[in-house]
C-alpha positions as semicolon CSV with decimal commas, in nm:
position;residue;x (nm);y (nm);z (nm)
1;X;-6,169;21,683;1,606
2;X;-6,316;22,002;1,477
3;X;-6,674;22,116;1,422
4;X;-6,784;22,413;1,215
5;X;-6,958;22,580;1,500
6;X;-6,638;22,595;1,707
7;X;-6,405;22,731;1,430
8;X;-6,318;23,102;1,407
9;X;-6,154;23,305;1,125
10;X;-5,774;23,313;1,127
11;X;-5,765;22,992;1,336
12;X;-5,512;22,723;1,232
13;X;-5,618;22,359;1,245
14;X;-5,431;22,048;1,126
15;X;-5,499;21,733;0,913
16;X;-5,296;21,410;0,908
17;X;-5,270;21,229;0,576
18;X;-5,079;20,926;0,451
19;X;-4,839;21,006;0,168
20;X;-4,572;20,818;-0,032
21;X;-4,210;20,902;0,022
22;X;-4,096;20,982;-0,327
23;X;-4,091;20,708;-0,590
24;X;-4,091;20,420;-0,334
25;X;-4,337;20,190;-0,171
26;X;-4,264;20,349;0,174
27;X;-4,523;20,590;0,314
28;X;-4,556;20,817;0,618
29;X;-4,821;21,017;0,793
30;X;-4,776;21,390;0,710
31;X;-4,929;21,682;0,894
32;X;-5,084;21,976;0,699
33;X;-5,186;22,327;0,823
34;X;-5,530;22,452;0,740
35;X;-5,596;22,830;0,799
36;X;-5,958;22,920;0,844
37;X;-6,055;23,224;0,638
38;X;-6,430;23,253;0,685
39;X;-6,697;23,059;0,875
40;X;-7,054;23,050;0,730
41;X;-7,302;23,200;0,977
42;X;-7,546;22,922;0,912
43;X;-7,276;22,660;0,981
44;X;-7,291;22,490;0,639
45;X;-6,925;22,537;0,531
46;X;-6,587;22,711;0,605
47;X;-6,365;22,882;0,363
48;X;-6,008;22,768;0,434
49;X;-5,657;22,761;0,286
50;X;-5,521;22,407;0,302
51;X;-5,144;22,387;0,317
52;X;-5,111;22,751;0,187
53;X;-5,306;22,690;-0,135
54;X;-5,586;22,907;-0,268
55;X;-5,883;22,913;-0,028
56;X;-6,186;22,697;-0,106
57;X;-6,505;22,581;0,069
58;X;-6,504;22,274;0,297
59;X;-6,819;22,101;0,423
60;X;-6,886;21,929;0,755
61;X;-6,758;21,594;0,636
62;X;-6,415;21,741;0,563
63;X;-6,404;21,942;0,879
64;X;-6,465;21,636;1,102
65;X;-6,117;21,502;1,008
66;X;-5,937;21,816;1,113
67;X;-5,748;21,845;1,446
68;X;-5,772;22,152;1,663
69;X;-5,457;22,086;1,867
70;X;-5,125;22,020;1,687
71;X;-5,020;21,656;1,743
72;X;-4,675;21,562;1,848
73;X;-4,468;21,346;1,598
74;X;-4,460;20,982;1,688
75;X;-4,118;20,941;1,543
76;X;-3,935;21,003;1,217
77;X;-3,838;20,810;0,918
78;X;-3,549;20,921;0,697
79;X;-3,530;21,256;0,873
80;X;-3,900;21,348;0,826
81;X;-4,142;21,357;1,119
82;X;-4,413;21,085;1,123
83;X;-4,745;21,178;1,292
């Protein structure tokens, strides 16, 4: 798990999220990349680009869910990795 005090600019961290597989009832756990752009010197927030989108501010509650090390896939379903 990540903390704001340990993050550095240009670092890449990861987040796992459940997502639906198309228009079905099946779901999988997907892995998203988060690139840290800026870290607040006071430790209140980080500016980051989540999955290549426009950078925005994230607070401590969001940062707690992020993973510093990239996890290995636990398996795959329908050709897509499942984390």
